C-alpha positions in Angstrom: 2.4 1.2 21.5 0.5 -1.0 23.8 -3.3 -1.9 23.0 -5.5 1.6 21.9 -8.1 1.7 24.7 -10.9 4.1 23.6 -11.7 7.2 25.5 -14.2 9.6 25.6 -11.7 11.8 27.9 -11.6 15.7 27.0 -8.1 17.2 26.0 -6.9 20.1 27.6 -4.6 22.9 26.3 -1.5 21.1 27.2 -2.2 17.6 25.0 -3.7 20.0 22.2 -0.1 21.8 22.2 2.0 18.6 22.3 -0.2 16.7 19.3 0.1 20.5 16.8 4.2 20.2 18.1 4.2 16.2 17.6 2.1 16.5 14.1 5.1 19.4 12.8 8.2 16.6 14.3 7.1 13.5 15.3 10.8 13.0 16.1 10.9 16.0 18.9 12.1 15.0 21.9 10.7 14.8 25.4 12.9 17.7 26.6 12.3 19.4 24.0 8.3 19.0 23.7 8.6 20.0 27.4 11.0 23.7 26.9 8.2 24.5 24.1 4.7 23.7 26.8 6.9 24.0 29.9 6.8 21.4 31.5 9.1 18.9 32.6 10.4 15.9 30.9 8.7 13.6 32.8 5.6 14.9 32.4 5.7 15.3 28.5 6.4 11.9 28.8 3.4 11.0 30.9 0.9 12.8 28.7 2.9 11.4 25.4 2.5 7.8 26.7 -1.2 8.4 27.7 -2.3 10.1 24.2 -0.8 7.2 22.3 -2.5 4.5 25.5 -6.0 6.0 24.5 -5.3 6.3 20.7 -5.5 9.8 20.3 -1.6 9.2 18.9 -1.8 6.1 16.8 1.6 5.7 15.6 4.6 8.3 14.2 5.9 7.6 10.3 8.6 8.9 8.6 7.9 11.0 5.1 9.9 10.2 2.5 10.9 12.5 -0.4 14.4 10.8 -2.3 16.5 13.1 -4.4 15.9 14.0 -7.6 11.9 13.6 -9.8 10.0 10.7 -8.8 9.4 8.1 -10.4 6.2 7.6 -10.7 5.1 11.5 -10.3 3.0 11.0 -13.1 0.5 8.4 -13.4 -2.3 7.6 -16.4 -4.8 5.0 -16.9 -5.2 4.5 -20.6 -8.5 2.6 -22.1 -7.1 0.6 -25.4 -9.2 -0.5 -28.2 -7.0 -2.9 -30.3 -7.8 -4.4 -33.4 -5.9 -7.7 -33.9 -5.5 -11.5 -33.8 -2.4 -11.4 -31.1 -3.6 -10.0 -28.2 -0.7 -11.5 -26.2 2.0 -10.2 -28.9 -0.1 -6.6 -28.1 0.7 -7.0 -24.5 4.3 -8.4 -25.0 4.6 -4.9 -26.8 3.1 -2.4 -24.3 4.9 -4.2 -21.4 7.9 -3.3 -22.9 7.5 0.1 -22.6 9.1 2.2 -20.0 6.4 2.8 -17.6 3.9 0.4 -18.7 3.5 -1.2 -14.5 0.2 -3.0 -15.4 -2.1 -4.3 -18.3 -5.2 -5.2 -18.2 -7.8 -6.8 -20.2 -11.5 -6.0 -20.1 -14.9 -6.2 -21.2 -16.8 -2.9 -22.0 -15.8 -0.4 -24.9 -12.3 -1.0 -24.0 -10.1 -3.8 -24.9 -7.1 -2.9 -22.3 -6.8 -1.2 -19.8 -2.7 0.3 -18.7 -1.5 2.1 -16.4 1.8 3.5 -17.1 3.8 5.4 -14.7 6.5 8.4 -15.7 9.2 10.8 -13.9 7.7 13.8 -15.3 4.3 14.6 -18.7 7.1 14.6 -21.6 8.0 11.0 -20.4 4.4 10.2 -20.6 3.7 11.5 -23.9 6.1 10.0 -25.5 5.1 6.3 -24.1 1.0 7.8 -25.2 2.8 8.9 -28.5 4.1 5.3 -29.4 0.8 3.1 -28.5 -1.3 5.7 -30.6 1.0 5.1 -33.3 0.8 1.3 -33.8 -1.1 0.2 -36.5 -3.2 -2.3 -34.1 -3.7 0.3 -31.9 -7.7 1.9 -33.4 -8.1 4.3 -30.2 -6.7 5.3 -27.4 -8.8 7.4 -23.9 -6.1 8.9 -21.2 -7.8 9.3 -17.4 -4.4 11.3 -15.8 -3.9 11.2 -11.8 -4.7 13.4 -9.8 -4.8 12.0 -6.6 -4.0 8.5 -4.8 -6.0 7.1 -2.2 -4.1 5.0 -0.5 
């Protein structure tokens, strides 16, 4: 797409119908769109190109859902209070656990903040139980991630 030029142009009913159709199926052909709104393929192409050039349509994307459970369907941040002189050894044990993707030392109430990802709640629970059962672990606080903003 070419450089985006801002526009104050009002969208007409055909533009809105085309946008609705493209929002549902961004891969629809110009001929399919034309049949749906009663325009020729060429007329639809001109409208879609204008919508792209004026920044109304900013891009197209694919939403991918792989078969089977998502490897990161469940995410949790865990604050850990630990009592050990071998923090590095404790961290090595943590990162060896399935789903532990980040470990950070922090200041404040907790010694470590850990990100754990798991395909399901049971796997997440197993990792949390393992960490809570270590003799060096004094306290854990878990925040289950409900939604990520990227």
